[in-house]
C-alpha positions in Angstrom: 95.3 82.1 95.3 98.0 79.5 94.5 96.0 78.1 91.5 95.3 81.6 90.2 98.9 82.6 90.6 100.1 79.6 88.6 97.9 80.7 85.8 99.2 84.3 85.8 102.9 83.6 86.2 103.7 82.3 82.7 102.0 85.3 81.0 103.6 87.8 83.4 107.0 86.3 82.8 107.1 87.1 79.1 106.6 90.9 79.8 110.0 92.4 79.7 109.0 95.9 80.8 109.3 96.9 84.4 106.1 97.4 86.5 106.9 101.1 86.8 106.5 101.4 83.0 102.7 100.9 83.4 101.9 104.0 85.5 100.6 105.8 82.4 97.3 104.7 80.8 99.1 104.3 77.5 101.5 101.9 79.0 98.8 99.7 80.4 96.9 99.4 77.2 99.9 98.8 74.9 101.2 95.6 76.5 99.4 92.3 76.0 99.1 90.5 79.3 99.7 93.5 81.5 96.8 92.7 83.8 98.5 89.4 84.6 101.6 91.2 85.7 99.4 93.5 87.8 97.9 90.3 89.4 101.3 89.0 90.3 102.3 92.4 91.7 99.1 92.5 93.9 99.9 88.9 95.0 103.4 90.1 96.0 101.9 93.1 97.9 99.7 90.8 99.8 102.7 88.5 100.7 104.5 91.5 102.1 101.5 92.5 104.1 100.4 89.3 105.9 98.7 87.5 103.0 95.4 89.2 103.7 93.5 91.7 101.5 93.4 94.3 104.3 96.2 96.4 102.8 94.5 96.3 99.4 91.2 97.4 100.9 92.9 100.2 102.8 94.6 101.4 99.6 91.2 101.7 97.8 89.7 103.4 100.9 92.4 106.0 100.9 91.9 106.6 97.1 88.2 107.0 97.8 89.2 109.7 100.4 90.9 111.6 97.5 94.5 110.8 98.6 97.0 110.9 95.7 97.7 107.3 94.7 101.4 107.4 95.7 100.4 108.6 99.2 97.7 106.0 99.4 100.1 103.3 98.4 102.7 104.3 101.0 100.1 104.5 103.8 98.4 101.2 102.8 101.5 99.1 102.1 104.1 100.7 104.3 106.6 101.6 101.6 106.9 104.1 98.8 105.8 102.8 95.4 109.4 103.2 94.1 110.7 100.9 96.8 108.0 98.3 95.8 109.0 98.6 92.1 112.6 97.8 93.1 111.5 94.9 95.2 109.2 93.5 92.6 111.8 93.6 89.8 113.9 91.3 92.0 111.2 88.7 92.7 108.9 88.9 89.6 108.7 86.0 87.2 110.9 86.1 84.1 111.0 83.9 81.1 
């Protein structure tokens, strides 16, 4: 994971928009390198949840059970998505 993270960070650092700006499909498709920012965000979620993919798997299971994504996020990661956005903006890479 460390090697992959080092490849994502430089690309994610040049994205000036906040992670929360990418909730809409239009936002995701209009920013070059957005998927690298997502990768760094997922890496941070894993760090906050024991460095295992368990919470990520739980999130997708909850989505598969037709939970709204904000509810699935809070149940899987133990915090509301808005709280994660605030946390992520404090720790994310910047250029």
